[in-house]
N, C-alpha and C positions, 0 to 999 in steps of 0.2 A: 062627809060623804061615806058614812058607814065605817070610818076608820081607815079607808083606803087612801093612798097618796093621791094628791091632785096635781102634782107637778114637782119640779125640782128648782131650788133656789141656790145659786152659787154666789159667793161674795168675794170681793177683792177690795179690801178696805184700806190698805196703806200704800203710800207712795213707794215707788221703786224706780230705778233708772229706765229711761225711755217710755215711761207711762205718762199719758197726758194728765193734766192737773185738775180736771173738773170731775164732777159726780155725774153718773149716768146709769140708766137701766137699759139692758139689752135683752132682746128675745133671742135665745139660742135656737130654739125651734118651737113652733106654735102647737096648740092643741088642734087635733084633727081626727076625723074618723076615716079609717082606711076602707077600701072597697069591701074587704072581708068582715067589716063591722068592728074590728079592733080599734082601740083608741090610743093615739099617740099623746101622751101627757106633755104639757108644755114644760120648757126649761128656760129659766131667765137668770140673768146675772145683775147684781148691783156692783158698780165700780165706784169707789170713793177714794179719797186721799186724806184720811184722818191722820192727825199726829200720832206717831207710834208711842205705845206705852213705854215707860222706863221701869227700872227695878223698883222704884219707890212711888210711882205715880201711874195710874191707868191713863188711857187715851181719853182725856177730857175734851168734850165737845162744846163748842160755843153755840149760841142760839141759832145763828145762820146754818151751821152744820146740822143741827138737829132738825130744823125746818126742812132743809134740803134732803136729808135722809128719809123723812116722812114723805116728801114729794116723790122721791124715787121709789120708795116702797109702795106708794099708791100705784105707780106704773106696774110694779111687780104683781100686786094683787089683781090688777086689770088683766094681766096675762095669765096668771095662775088660776084664777077663778073663772076663766072663759069656759062657757058651755057650748061653744059653737061646733058645728059639724065640719065646716070648711076652714082650712088654715088661713085663707084670704081674709076672713072676718074675725080672726082670733085675737084676743087681747088688744094690743095697741094698733093692730091692723084695722083701724076703723076710720071713719071720716075725720079729717084734720080738726074740725071743730070740736070733736068729742074726745080726741086722744088725750087731752090734758085734763078732762073733767075729773076722773077718779083720783088722779094724782093731786090736783088742787083741792079736792074735797078732803083728802087725807092730810095734806099739808095744813089746811085750815083747822083741822082737828087739833093740831099741836097748840093752837091759840085758845082752846077752850079752857076756861077758868078751872073747871072740875078736873080736867085732864092734867093741867099744870100742878094740881095738888096731889096727883097720884104718883108720877114716876120720877120727876127730877129730884135727886137726892144729893146731899153733900157726900162726896166720895169717902171722906174719913168718918164723919159722925153719923151719916144716914139720915140727917135732918131734912125734912121737906122744905120746899121754898116757902118763906114767910109770905103772908098776904101782901105786905108792903112791896115786896119784890115782884110778885105777880101783877099787882096794880101798875107798877112801873113798866113791866114788860108789855102789858096790854096798851098802855099809853104810848109807848114808843112805836108800837105797830101802827097806830093811827096817825103818827107824825107824818106830815106831808101826803096824806092819803088823797087830798083834793088835787094836788099836783099829779099824783099817779093816775087819778081818774081822768084828768085833763089830757095827759099823754096818751092814754088808751083811746080817748075820743079822737084825738089827732090822728092816731094810727088808723082808726076806723074810717074817718073822713078821707084820709089819704088813699086807702084801699078802694073805697067806693068811687072816688074821683078817677083813679087810674083805670078801673074796670068798667066804668059807665061812659067813657068818652065816646061820642057818636062815631068818629072815624077811626078810633083805635090808635091814633098817633098821639103820643103823650110825651111832653117834655117833663120827665119825672122830677128833675131838679127844680124847674120853675113852679110846678104844682106844689112840691114840698115846701118851697120857700113862701109861696103865696098863702098856703093853708097855715103854715107856722105863724106867719104874721097876723093872720085873722084870729 
């Protein structure tokens, strides 16, 4: 945008006492246009819990951690690149069905063969991932994908059944058990 800042990104990447143990992205404040026409730029934070580097080894990330940081960075981009006028519609303040879309698109980019050839490097030699390793990574991703799809189908049926009951009185446990067996 003409070299002007579009927002602020803060990072909190390593564990510490009393910090929860998962990864997340938080909007600190959203983009908005004030009544006088001035723009409040968004500010976001990525909170992670990577292993701390040591004197002889950097903080090496496993595949799940890299995929997760891509996912959370997708949320950051969603917030930082918001062009909205009203804070209520800025970044991740969107319909629930859409809030995960940018993050999942970015997360899936991690699995692109060409991308995997560009950035993962051996921390000592600088060597790129060999094609054999990339092939194995991509095969592992597809492992149990049918079961994952079936679980998502179950969740969708569960949601539809709960929310379309004619009288609105639902024994959620009985419905969940019945659909699971089906």
